[in-house]
N, C-alpha and C positions, 0 to 999 in steps of 0.2 A: 693332526693338517685339514682344514677345510678348504680344499681346491682340488680341481680337475685337473691331470696331468694326466700324459700318456702314459708316463710310467712312474711306479714305487720308488724304486731305485737305480741307479745308474752308478756301475761299478767304472769308474775311471782307473785306469792301469793295468786292466785285469790279462796282459800281456806280461807283467812281471810276475816274479815268483810268487810272492805273500799275494799278488790280484789274483792270479791264477787258484790259490786254494780259497780265495774269498767266492770266485766262482763256483768251485767246487761243491764248498760250504752250503751256499744257497742253492744251488741246482739239488742238491742230494735230500735237503731237509725240506726245500718249499716249491720244488718242482709241481707237486699237486694240488696246490695252493693257490689262492686267487692274488700272491703277490706279481705284479708286473714288473720286469726288471731286465735291463740289458747292460750290456759291457761294453767299454769305450777306450781307446788310446787312439794312438797315432797312425796305425796299420793297420787297414780293414785285411790284409793277408794274414797278418798275425793273430788277430781276433777271430777271424774264422778257423784258424787251426787250433786256439786255445778252446772255441766254443764246442768244437768237436772234440777235444781231448777230455775236457772236463764237464760237456755238458751235450748238446746238443743243438740242432741248425733251426731248431725254432727260438732259438734265443737271440734277439736283435744284435747286431751290432753297431758301432756309432763311431765315425771319426772324427777327432777333435785334436788340436795341438795346445800343449800349454804357452806357446809363443805368442797364440794368436786367440787374442781376446772375443774376437767376432766368433769365431767355431764354439769356445766354451761358451758362450753367453748364448747361440744356439743349441747347446746342447744342454743346459741347467736349466732351461724354459720349459722340456721337456717332461723334469720330473720330481717328483717331491722331494727327493732326496739324493745327493751325491756321496759315494761313498769312497775315497778317495786313497790310496795306496802307494801316489808316487812322490818318491823322495830324492834329495833332499829338500824337503819345502821353501827351505829361505829359497831353492835355485827355482823351483818348477809350482810352487803352490800358491804365488800370490796374486795370481791373474784369475783363479780359479774362487777362491775367496770374493773376489770382488765381484764377479760374474756371479755367484749364488745370491751373496749379499741384495745385490741390485736387482735378481730374480725372483727373491724370495724365496729362495730354495734351500731349506736346512742341508747341513754338513759335515761330515765327520772322516778323521781323518787319524793316522800312526805318527802324526808328529809328536817330536821329543826335542825338539829345538828350542831352548828358551828364550833367545833371540829373535827369533822367528814371531812366535808365540806372541811377545810383547809388541811387536810390527803392528798383527794384525788388532791385537787389541785397542792400540792407538788410534790406528784406522778407522777401524771398520765397528768397533763394540758398538757402540750410539746409535751407527745407521742401522745396523743390524737388529738391534735391541727395538726400533721406532717401527722395523719392518716385520716384526714375529718373526725373526729368523733365528736358527740356532747354529752357530757355528760351533761347533765340540771338536777339540782337540785330544789329542793322547788317547785313544781309545781301542790300546792295545795292550802289552804286560806294563808298557808305560803309557798310563799309569792306570787301568782301571780295576786291578787288585788291591792297590794303597787308597784309591779315591773312594772307590765301593765297600774296600773294608772297612775304614774308617767310616762312612758312612753307615753301613751293618751296626758298628760299636754304637754311634749315636741312635740309631732305631731302639739298641736292645736297652741301652740305658733311658733313654725316655721312658720306656715300661715300667723301669724300677725306678724310677724317680731319683734318678743319682745322676749327677753332672760332671762328665770327663775333665779332668784334670793336664793329663797328659797320656801320648799313646808314643811308645817307642815300636818300629817296625823294625823285626829282624828276619833276613831272610836265611831259613833255617834249613832250603835243602831245593837244588833246583839240578836238572840236566838238561842239557841244549847251549848249544854254543851260541854265541854274539851273531845275529844277523849281517850282510853285508849293505843290506839299507840303512843299518843301524852305527854302521863303522863308518860309511861316508858321511852320515848325517853330524854325527860326532867330531868325525875330522874336520866337516865346514864349521861348525859350531865351534872349533880352536881357531881355524882359520881367522873367520870373522872377529871373533874376540881379540886375538893380537894386532888385528887393523885397527879397530875402535874402541878407547877406552869407555866409552858408554856403552855398549855392547858385553864390556869386561864388567863392568861395574851390574848389570842387569844379571849375567849371568851367573855371578859369586854371590848375591844378596839374596839373603834366606825368602823375600819377601819381594821377588823380583818381577813376580806377576800379577801382585795384588793390585786393585785400583788406587791410583795416583790418588795421595795423601792419606794411604793405609797401607803404607809400606814399610811398617815396624812393629815389634812385639818381641815376645820374648824367647824366639827360635835363635840360635848362633849359623855360622855355617855349616855345609856336611862335615859328616866326617872325614879326614882326611890321613889318619893314620892308624893304627894297632893300639887299641886299648883294652886293658879289662872292664866287661859291662857290671856294675853293682846289682843292675835289674834283673837282669838271665843268668849272672854269675858264669859269665861265659867270656873269653875272649873276641872280641869284635873288630871287625875292616870294615873299609870304605864299601859302599855298594854302587857299583857305575850308574843307576838307575836315581838314585836319589837326589841326583842334580836336579831332573825335572818333577820326580814323583810328588816330592816333598812340597816342590812350591804350584802344584796343582792341588793339594791337598791344603793348602793355606789359601789360596783361591777360592775351593769351594767355600770353607770357612768365610770367608769376606762377603763373597756373592751373596750367601744366605743369610744375611743379615748375622752371621758369628752364631750359629748354631751353637757351634764346640766350646763358644767363648772367647772373648777378646784377649784371654789372657793362656788359652789352649797351646801347650806347646808337643812338636813334632818333630822326629826324626827318625831315619832308617840307614842300617848298618847289613853286614853279611855276619853270620855266628860261625865262629871256627871252631869251638870246643871250649873244654873246661882245660886248666894246667897246661903243662910245657906243649902237650901236643896241640892244645888248642892254641896255642898261641903260634907256633910254627905255622899250622894251618891258615890263620887269618893273613900272617905275613904272604906264603905261598898265595893266596888266593888273590891278596892285592897288588902281586906285580906285574899281571895282563893287566888291571886296570894304569897302572905307573908308565906302562910302557905304550898303552895308547894315547894316554895326554901327553906324552914326551913325544909323539910322533908328529913333528911340526911339517908343516907344506915343507917339502924340498929336504928336507933331513935323510940320513941314513934308515934311520929306526922307522920312519912311514915307510919308506921302499921295503924296506923288510917285513915290516907288519900286513901291508898292502899284498905280498905275495904269500902272506900265511893266512890270513883269513878271506872268508869266499868274497867275491864280488857281488854289487848290487846285480839284484837277478838271481843269484844264486842258491842254496840254500839244501837243507840235510834231505835224505832220504825220507822216504811214507814211514819206516821201518822208525830211523831214528826219531821222526817226531812223534810218531805213536809210542814210543818208548819213554819220551823226555816226561819232565813234570815239574812243577813247581809248590814248594810250600812255603810259605808265609806265616809269621808268628808275630803278634799284635801284644803288647805287654801294657795295658791298659791301668793307670791308677786315677780314682775317682775321687773327688775332693773329700768326702767324707775318710777317705784314707784309706778304703777297702782297693782289692784290685781285681783282674781277669786276667785271661788269656783268649786271647780269638786266634783265629786259623783260618788263613785262605790256603784253597790248593787249587791245580789246574792239574788236567789228567795228558795235559799236550807239552812238547817242550813250549817254553815261553815264548820267544822269539817267533815261531812260526805256525806250530799249531793252533795254542792255546790262542795266538793274537789272532788269527784268522777268523776264528769263532767270535772272539768277540768284536772284532770290529763288523763282524756280518749284524750280529745281533744289534749292536747300537744299532746300526742303517736301519733295522727293519721296526726297531721301536721306535727309531724318529716317523719315517713312515707309517706304520700301520697302528699305534700306540694313542690313546686319546694324553695329552700330556700337560700338565697343567703347571707350568713352572717356568724358569725365567726364558730369558732370549739375549741375544748379544753373543760375544765370543766368549763362550761358557766350556763347564766342564763335564765330566761324563755326570756325576752325581747331583749335579745342580740343575742339568739338562734333562734327564730321565728319570732320577730318585728312586721310588719301588719297582717300576715299570723293568727298567735294565737289570735290576738286582733279581726281581724273579726270573729273567730269560736267562740271565747268569746261572743264575742255580738249577733251571729246568732244562736248558736248551744247551750250554755250552761247557759245561761238565767243570764248571767252578763248585766249590764246595766252601759255605761261610758259618765257621762255628765259634760257640763263645763258653768258655767256662770260668764261673767264679770262685773266686781262693776264698 
């Protein structure tokens, strides 16, 4: 980005649980480098406490409010990039996107809210594109491992002069619970979808985030039941993040001019294992997802789940975050009939430890790297491509590997 701003990155929501992890990560990894950054939120008092706990008092703090567009505009004009952890984004994010697009400030978030991302695309994609602004959603566990994993496979196929036909992503292992913020966002998606039929159609449509006029293809609805998977030869069940990840991958394909092909197929599920035990495990792993989806506003189930899961702003201990991990397996079929298996792994729990690192490096990539790529309301791979892939491998504890069969 060719502009002079007071800051390279402002972390919006630095007083929240995930926001404080982003503050800690950037301070620990970039404090002696040329990065100019600040933290922002509603309360200066809380911001001061966060910077003293996770950084030091040399880091500037900025007060702004998500309901006060003028305060947001004043904030975003001071920086190249705004990195936001303030969700649910459908409730607290729209004014910030508007301010960033109008002020020509890049933006990245952790949104996994299909209906809100669709709204931002419809309202701001064209203007962001004309203003040369990158508004990048889904820069955490949803959906960087999926989006960048497929991009990594594409880059490998290009070297071998192969064309991808289909990729089936399977969660082979993960340790780390759903975050309070993620649950609150999912609850809000359910609430909006139940009220508005058009939102419901967008949420369930396989191509709900594709450009208008390009919302069809070979993919069907995300998996909703337990079944035997012939590709992996395992029992599989639904994956809670598939609802956003698959749509981001398909949007990346469309925005890139169909680098993966117009007939490219992609889906996601969770591996249960082989035999009877694998089937039982898949059923058991599907129960929490079913409960969350059945937790409609005002229901008894919702009240029970609210008490069990962490509230927004809460999260696991440092030990639990560091002991967490994720292991994603991508079964690749090429048009020549050959196959490969790619793996994307993370060295921290997906919801907090890995997510905070992925978001941090996305923000720094947008601010500091020379990106010759698309503008608009876009995806991680179409916004940052090779630059982000290198940062994820070298700095974020992610690994990308592929084995040709």
